[in-house]
Every structure is written in C-alpha cells, then in structure tokens.
N, C-alpha and C positions, 0 to 999 in steps of 0.2 A: 825772541827769535833765536832758534837753535840751529847750529851747524850739524851735520851728520856726525862729526867727531864728538860733540857734546851729547849728542843723542845716543851714540854708541857707548861712550863712557859711563853715562847715567844708567843705562840699561844693563851693562855688564856689572856695575856695582850692584845692581838690585837682583840680578838672576845669575850671578856667577857660576853656580853650580848646575844650573839647568842646561839640559842639552840644547844646543843651538842648531846643529847641523847633523844629519844622519847620512852617511855615505857607505855605499857596498864596497868592502875591503875584505879580500880573501874569503869571498862567498858569503859573508853576512853584513847586514847594516850595522855600523858601529858609530857612536856619537862623538861628536866634539862640542864641549861645554863652551858656554859664553866666555868663561875665564881663559879657557885654553885658546879660544879664537882670538881674544885680544893679545894674548902673549905672541902668537904668530903674526898678528898684524904688526905689532911693535917691532919685532925682528925684520920683517921684510920692509916696512916703511923706513927703518933705519938703514937697511941694507940699499934701498933706493937713494937715501941721502948720500950714502958712501960712493954711489955711482953718479952723483951730481945732479940729481933730479931737483928742479927748481919750481917754485911757485908758477902755475900757469903752463907747465910743460905737458904737451899731450903724450899719452901713451896708449897704444892700441892693445886691447884685450880680446884675443880669439880662442876661446876655449869652451867646453861643455861645462855645464853646471857641476860644481864640486866645491868642497870646502876651501881649497886653494884660490878658487875664483873669488870667493868673498874676501879671502885674505888680500889678494892682489888688488882688488878695487878699494877696499877700505884703506889699504897702505896709501894709495894715492891720495884719497881725501885727507889723510893726516898730513900730507905735504902740500895741500892746495894744488896738487897736479890734477890733470883732467883725464878722466878715463874715456876712451873712444871704444865701447863695446861693439863688436861686430859679430853678426849671426853666424853661427857654424853652417848654416844652410846655404850661405853663399859660397858658390864654387867657381864663378867665372872670374879669371884673373883681373879683367877690367873693373869688375865691381869692387874687388878687394883693393886694387891699387888706388882707385878714385878715393876712397875713403881714408886710406892710410896717408896719401899724398895731400889731399884736400885739407885734412886736419893737421898737417905738418907735424906728424908723430915723430918723437925722438927715439922711441923705443916700442918694442913689441913684445907682449907677454903671450905665449902661445903653448897649447897643450900639445902632447904627442900626436893625437889624433889628427891635428890640424896643421902640423909642422910642415908637411909636404907642400901644402898650398904656398906657404910662406917661402920656403926654400927656393920654389920655382920663381918667385918674384924679386929676389934680392936685388938683381941688377936694375930693376925699375924703381927702387926705393933709396935714392942717395941721401934722404934726409935722415933715415933711420941709423942710430949709431950703435944700438944694442939690441940683441935678440935674448929674451929671457924665456928658457924652456921649463915649463911645469914638470915634465917628465925627463928622466935622465937619458942621455944619448951616448952611444959609444965614443963618439968623437965631437969636440966642439972647435968651431972656427974661432978666429981672434975676437970677432964681434958677438960670439955667443957665450952664454953662462946658464948654469943650472940654477933654477929658483932657489933650491935648497942650499946652495953655495952662497947666493945673495943674502939669505936669512942668516947663515954663519957670519958674514961680514957685518950684518947688522947687530948681531949679538956682541961682536968685538966693539962696535961703536957704542952700544948701550952700556957696556962694562967701563969703557974708557971715559966717555963724556956724556952721561945720561941727560944732563941739563940742556945740552944743544938740541936733543930731539924733543924734549919736553917744551922748550921754548918754541920750537918750530910748530908743534901741532896745536899749542895754546894760541898761536897768532892766526889760526885759520878763522876766516870770516864766513858767516852764514851766506852771504852773498857771492862767495867763490863759486866758480863753475865747477860742478862735479862730474857731468857727463856731456860729451857731444854725441847725441844719438841721431843716426842718419835715417831719413826717410826712405821708403823702398824705390823712390825715383820712377814711378810708373809713367809719367809724362815728360819728364826732363831730368837732368842731373839731380841726384839725391840732395836734399838739403840737411845740413847739420844743425840740429836742435840743441841749443845750449840750456841745460838744466842745472840750476845752482842747489847747493847743499840745502838751502832753506826751501826752495821749490819742493823738494822730496820730503823734508820733515814736516812741512805744513800740509802737504796732501796726505801724509800718512795720518796726521792729527785728523784731517777731514774725513778720511776713510773710516776711522775708528768711531766718529761720530754717529755712523750708520751701521757698521758691521760689528758682530760680536765674535770676539776671538779670545776665548779663556786660555789661560797660561798652560793648561795641560794638553791643548790641542796640537796636532802634528800635521803639517801641511806636506803633500807630495807635489812638488814643483817640477813638472815634466815639460812645460812649455818653455820657449827659449828665454834665457836670462838676460840677454842682452836688452830686452825691451823694457820700457819704463813700467809697463804692466807688472811684470816680474819683479822689478825693483821696489815699487811702492806697496803693492797689494801681496807681495811675497816677502822678500829679503827684510823690508823695513818694518812692515805691519806685524810680522811675526817678531822681530826684534823688540818692538815697542811693548810687547806684552809678555816677554819671556817664554814665549812657546817655541816649537822646534820645526824644522823642515827637513825634507828628505829629498835627495838628489836622484835623478833617473840613472839607472845602471846603463852604461854605454856598451853597446855590442860591437862586433867587429865591423858591421856596416849598418846603414840606415834601417834596413828591414829587420835586422836583430834587435836593434836599439827599440824600434816601435813594439816588437813583440814583448820586450822587458816590461812595457807599461802594465799590462795585465798582471804579470808575475810579481812585479814590485808593489802593486797595489795590495796584493794579498799578504805580501811580506811586511810592508809598512804599516797596514791598517790605518790609513790616514782619516782625519776628522774633516778635512777640507781639501779640496783640488779646485784648480782653475779649470775653466772650459771655454771653448770657443764653438760656434755652432757646428762646425764639420766634426769636431771631437764628440760633441754631444750627440749629434745624429749617429756617428759610429757606436757610441756606448749603447744608444737606444736599440740599433740594429742587432748588436751582439747579445743584448739582454733578451730581446725578442727571440733571437734564433736559439738561445739556450732554453727558453720555456717551451718553444715549439718542439724541440728535441725530446722533451719529457712526455710527448704524447698529447692527443686531441684533447683529452679530458682536462689536463693542465693548462692547455692553451685557451680554451673556453672559460675555465675558471679565472684565469689572469684577465681576460677581456672583460668578464663581468665585474671583477674587482675595479678595473679601471673606470668602467661606466659609473659605478657607485661613487668612487673618488672624485671623478669629474663633477658630479652633481653637488657633491658635499663641500668640496673645495672651491667652487666657484672660480673667481679669478684672484683668490687668495684674500684679497681686501674684504671680501664678503664671505668668507669661509664659514659654514654652518649656521648661516643667518636664515631667519624665517623657518619654513617648513622643512628645509634641508637639515636643521638640527637634529630631526629624527633618524637620520641616516648615520649618525655617530657611531652607534654600537655595530652597525652593519660594516661600516668602513674599518672599524677596529679590528673585527673579525678577519676581515680579508687582509689587513695589514699583518696581523700575527700569523696567518695561515700561508699567505702568498708573498706578500711584498718583503717581509723580512728575509726570506731566502734570497731574494734578489739583491737585497743590501749586503747580505753576508758574501756574496760574490764580488762585492767592492771592498771587502776588507771587514766589513761588519761594524764599523765606527763612523762611516761617512754621515756628516750632519748636513753639509750643504756644498754646491759648487758655487764659485764666484764666477759669472760669466762676463766676457768682454768681447773685444773685436767686433765682427759684424753684428747686425741685429739678429736676435733670436725669436724665432716664430713662437707665437703663444701656445700652439699645440704641443710643441716639444717642452715648454715650460709646464703644461699641464700634466704631461706624462711623468716627468721627474718629481714633481709635486706629489702626484699620486702614489709613487712608490716609495715616498717619504725622504727623498733627497731633493730639496728644492734647488733650482738654479737661480740665484739672486743675480739677475741681469743688471749690469751697469753700464755706463756710457763714459767715454773719454777720449782723449787723444793726446799723443806724445807731448805736444806743445803745452798741455795742461797738467803734465807730470804722473799719471794722465787722468785721474779720476775727476769727472764732472758731476755725476750723479750714480746713485746706486739703490737698488732694493736690499732689504735686509730682514732679519727676524722681527725687528720692531715694527716695519711697515713694508708691506709686499703687495704689489698690484702687477699681476701678470699682464704682458702686453707693453708695459711701461719700462722706461729705463731708470726709474726709481725717484727718489727724493734728492734735493739738493743738499749737500753737506753743510755743516756749520762753517761760518767765515768764508763763504764763497757766493758770489752774486752771479745770477744768470738772468738775461732778458732775451726776449724773441724780437728780431728786428726785420724790417722790410728791406728792399733793395738799396734804400737811401739811408739805412742805418737808424730809421725811426723806430722806437720800441712800440710793439703791438701790444693789443689787449690780450688778457687771458683766453686761451683756446684758439686764437688765430695763429696760422702757420707762417713761419719765416725762419730766419737764420739764427741759430743759437749763438750768443754772445756772452762772454764770461769775463768776470774780473775777481782776482784773488791772489795771495801769495804763491800759488802754485802755477801761476802763468810764466812761461818760459822767459829767459833773459833775452832771447832772440835767436835768428839764425847766424851760424858761424860764417863769417866773411860774406854776408849777404844782407846789407842794410835795406836794400830795396824791398826784399821779400818780408823782412821784418816790419817795415813801415806799412806794408800792404795788409799785414795780419794783426798787428797789434795798434791799436788807435786810441790815444788818451787812456792807456792802461787797460783797454778792453780788448780781449782776444777774439777775433772773428773766426769762428771755427770752420766755416764753409759747409756745415751740416744743417739740415733743415728739421725742425721740430715745432712743438707747442707744449704749453703747460695746462694741466687740468685743474679744475677747482680744488682738488685735494693735495695740490702741490707736487704731483708727479710729472716728470718730463717724459715726453713721448718724441723719440726720435725717428725721423721719416727717411733719413738716407742723405747721401752727399748730394750737394748741388750739381756737382760735375758728373754724376751719374744719372741724372733725370732724362727720361723719356721725353722727347720734344715732337709733338705732332705737326703735321703739315700747315696748321693754322698758328703754330707758336705756342699752344697750351703745353704746360709741363706737368711731369708726374714722376714721383719716385717708384722704381720698379721693385725695390727690395722686399716689400711687403707681399707682393704678388709671388715673386721667386720662392720666398720662404714658405708661402702657403702651398705651392705647388709640390714643394719637396716634402712638407710635412704632412699634407693631406693625402698624398699618394704614396703607397708602398713601392710603386714602380718607378719613381722619377728619384734619382739620386742627386742630380744637379742640374740647374738651368740658368739661363741668363736670357733676359728680354732686350729687344732692341727696337728703337724707332728715333731716327735722327731726321725729323721733318719729312717723315714718309706718310704715305696715305693710310697705313695700318702698321700694327705692331707684330713682330715676329719673335720667335724664340728658339734657342738651342737647347736640347734635351739630352742629358746623358743618363741612360737608364741605370736601374738597380739590378744587377744580374740574377742574384739568388731569388728575388720576387718573380722576374720573368720566367726562370726556370721552372719555378713551383706553378706558375700559371700554364705553361706549356704541358706540364706534366698532368695537371688536372684536366686539361682539355684533350689529352692523348695525342699531343703534337710533338714533332721533332723540331729542334732548333736549327737543323740544316735542311729542312724542307721548305718549299715556297710558301705552304700554308702556314707553317709555324712563323716565318719571318713576317708575313703579312698580318697575321694575327696579333703579333707583338706590336707592329707598328699602328694597327687600328686601335688597340687597347690604349697606347700612349696618346693618341690623338684624342680619344674619348676622355681620358683623364684631364685633359686641358679643356675639352668642350664643357666639362661640368661646371665651368666658370662663366659659360655662356648664359644668356637671359633665362632660359627655362631649365638649366642644369642645377645640381645639388648646391652649388656655391654661387649661383648666378647674381646673388644680391650683394656680394662681398666687396666687389671693385667695379669701378666705372668700365663700361663695355668696350670702350675704344682702346684701352690698354690690354685688353685680353688678346693673346696672340691669334692671328688668323692662320698662320702656317707655322709648322715647327720643323727643324732641322735636327735629325738624329746624330749624336757623336758617338764614335767608336772608342774615343778616349776622353776621360775626364779632365777637369781642371785640378792640377797637382803643383806642389812646389817644385817638383823635378822638372817639369815642362814649363815653369815660371809663369804659369797662368794663375797661380797662387802665390801670395807672399808668405814670409816666414810665420806670420801670425794667422795663416789660413784664411785670408781674405782673398776672394777672387779678384784679379787685377783687370778690372773691366777693359781699360784701354789696350792691353795687351790680347785680350780675348777678341776684341773687335778687329784688331789688326791681323791677328792670326787666322781669324775665319771670315776674312774680309770677302772672299769669293762666295763663301756659303751664304752669308748674308745677302749678297747681290742676287744669288739664286733664289733666295726665299721671296723676292719681289717679282718673279717671273711667273708666267701662267703655268709652267710645268710643275711648280711647287705646290699648286693648290690642293692637289690630292696627296695625302701623306704616304701613300704607296706610290713612291716615284723612284727611278733608278738610283738616285743619290742616297735617298734614306734606305733603300734595300740593301746597297752595298755596305753602307755603315753598320746597319744592324747585323748582317751577315759576319762582318769583321768583329763586331762586339760580342756576339754570342759564341762564335766559333773560331775567332782569331787566335 
C-alpha cells in the first residue's frame, strides 16, 4: 500500500529530469521537471510546517490549474493535511462559504484570479487563520501571506532542521485523508467526499491496467483540476509513468479562457486529452464547420470517408472483421487524404481522448474513432476516486463504459441488494481500495452508501458476456410513467443530440404522467443553414414555423414508422416538445462544473413549461410559447 508521498518520491527518483508540467509563461509553454517540482513541494510543505499546519488540518485550495496548484496540494499530502479543492467555476458566496465552513478549513490558498471572491467573504469565515496568495499583491493584511514567501520560510526550516521535515513526511499513512471533494449539491447541501492517499494510488494503478500512457506522452488538462477525475486520470496517472501535462492558459475572463483551448492545443500538441460529452460535441461541431468551410466537394469527401470508416470500424470490438476487412485500404486512403488534416487541427499528435462525466452517445464515439482519435469512454464517480471501468487501446467496445480494472470488484444488484445474473439490469455496486473513506461529518449518508465495504453507486447498468459494463443512467434521473414503470432517459437524450444536427441539448420528463415530454435547445448554425437553403428568413413567421416543424419532425423520427422507430420503447418518446431560447450552461447553473446537466435544477427552473406541455395547447408544436422562444433564440 502506497501513500501519495511514497508514490511521488518513487516516481521523481525515476523521472527526475523529465518535464512534469508545462505552463504558459511570458508567451510560451515552459516546463517544470519532476525534480524541480519536488524541490518546490519540499519548500512549501516546510513553509506550511512553519505556519503550524498539523496532521488532519483542512486547507481550502481555490485556483486554476498551474504548477503551483500541484505544489500546494502535494505539500499538504506531505504533512498529512487535507486539501479541500474548490472549483473556480463556483461564484455564489453561499456555495463557497458552505464548503470552507463545513470543512472547517484553517487556511485558504488562492490564486490572483479568484482572490476577489475570498476577499468578499472574510467576515463569514471566522475559522480561517491564514490566507496564502499564489500571486503577489500590492498590500497584505495581517492574516495574508504570499506563497513565495512561505516557500522562503520553508527553505530556512529545511536548512536549519531538515530531519524534522523528513520525519514528518515519512510518518504519512496511506489511509490518511488526502481530499475532501464536495458534490455539486443538486438536491441538498453538498456532501464532502473523503478520499485517502491510498484511494488515489490504488485507482491510479487500476487505471493503468487498462489505459496505455507511454513516458513521452503529453496531456493537455483543461478540465477542472479540483475534480477527482483530473486527479487520478490526469495528475497522478501522468506522474506514474513519467509523462507530462500542460495547463490551460488563463484569459482575462471565462470567454477568453475558453478561446485559449483551441490555441493551446496547437501549441502543446498533446497526445491525450480528457473529454466530456458537451466538449466532444463542440469539438465535432467545430471540425464539421471547418470542413464545410472548405467547400462542397471537401464536405462530401469527408462524409464519404465517414461512411467507409463506420463500416470498417464497427463498434471497435469487431473492427475489420469478416467482409469489412476488404475496406481497410479504402479507409487508409481516406485517413491519409482527409482525416489526417483534421487531426493536424488538434495538434497532430492526438492519440485518444479519455471520456468521462455523463454517458457518451455511440454515434459520437463512431465519429471520433473514424477520424483516428478514439474517445475511450469510462465510468466512475468521486466516491470511487473515480474510475470504475474504462475502455482502452487493448479492449474497446463502443457504447459501453469499458472493462473493470484489476483489483476492483463490480456486481449488479436489485433493489434488495441481491446480485443479479449477467445481462440483467440493476444498481452498480463496487468494492476495492479506491472506495472512499466516507462523507465528511455525515455518518448517516456514509452508512447508506457503503454497506459491508460495498459502495452502492446509485447508477443503473449491466455486464455483457465479454466483461464490458454498460451504464444506463442515475436511478434518480429515471422517467416514471403513470403505471410506475421506470426508464433511464439518458440514452434517448444523447441519441436526439447526436442523430440530429439541429438539436444541441435536450431533456426528457415524465414524473408519473400519461406521456413523456421534452425540452429542446436547437443548434443555431444548423437552423440558419436550413433556412438559407429554403430561402426563408429567421425573422419571418414562415421561417419560425419551418424551424419548429423541422425540430418536431426530428423527434418524430423515433416514432414507430420513423427512421429510428425501433431504437427505444415508444412510451418514452416525447409526445410534445418545448423549445428553449437559452441552453443549459454552467453560468445559469443548469450544468455543473463537469458539464453534466443538473436535472433537478432544470426541472425546477422550467416547472411552468413542463406544466404547459401537459395541456391541450401544447399538442401542436407551432404554439405561441414555442414561437416566442424560437424568435428569441434566432433573433434575440
């Protein structure tokens, strides 16, 4: 059993001169080696010792991803202190105050871009003794200090009494809590998930039993670093193999930072990136827009290549099998002539995405596999540190969430907790060293979730004969018909989005109602192209009605005689749709920091619209409510 401290020490000894972190400084990405990172960790950890940090102390970390983020967190681990990482996307004072207060944090480490949030809360945080600023300030209050100055104090301690620091970090236990990671709190107060140092090292070992990450790989880590997904699959997996990761260049605001993603990809030329469905969809939209811009011939050539690739690749598990083997040279030609240019737009070195968060539709997986950058979908949750299953180069089956890693047990149980046979659907239940220690100051929730060492995930799924896990969605997200029958909507929602170029987001609803309804947020560029082809204007009644009819027909394709009429049970296909003028975003809090739609908040926010969708006036898609929403969407 390894602690994160032992893990870090061993890997720095092996990869001392390899770059670990790439960070944009003075206009270019510059490396920090493993050896340099350890020196900085020693300095800051010793500095925290000089500030009186003791084992078990909680310290909040609120900062964007950067080298000093790793320095700050690893330094806490060296002292058996507990990091409370908070998403920089949290802006509400109440959200920040709850996490800092509930965790009883003694100190806060904060970057310059986030400092204003904390400055405004100081009076609400009586337990906080010290504020450590990552970036210099013109003036410091008595309870404030610059991180660089803390490192200077650490240097003095290391010169004066190095043995005291060594004794301290050699006493770190693998079972010591590393993080308290807070849930999004979509239905109640957020829960603090306690993940130990061994939780992380064990889950990293499990991940590497499936994923291939050579030493020369470079990862571009632009998703939030506070999440366990970024910890295990990013910071620690990279560390385990001596590879490197690059941090996203921060802009002056969120919009500028988002724009930096595309620019940084071309500068970093990564081999791996994380993805979540929303980002994958955006990448695909951008790729297709770029191909369309090169003219009709290039677009048709691209589409022809996709058709060949889809047939040749199958669902990956059966790639090139049978008669499809004959397509190999044709696919190779399209790959060299068309798809390579697409990959060049993503830096030219991209080998694969590792996908997590919400379920990823198989059509999106087919697309990226066709262009030569597969999305290896995995499944997990923070309580499991977070990986539970994953696809990888060794074994990939599109539509699944992958194989179970080594040293992790998974079973499928019914509502009474009884294990079901292979292929039967039930709750996913797991056991392994990656299972959390429990919820911070919440023994009742811990007892409800962990029973005799088994973690009950609250997710529904099944295992197939080849050992692949298929995740069907959250039990709490299930559609419930008026006769009590239940169904997970996520597969239908993802299919709507990925099969239709006109639907950007959707959410289905049925809470013991006679039929299912759906919210639909359209894709503006696609509707604009449609109107242009029809010779219609977006501000005319004819144009508005044409768009509404088009979207209604896209959903009707899932009815009995439609193109996709045999994909899902008919009772769960929406009878009525409500058009949204605004999508689900992190800014309006209808999406959480990992880009998952927060279903309870959507249902609360659009309560009146859902009620309208169960009235006779909503039966026709061209109704005043939808017309007004479409006008606002297209011309607002």
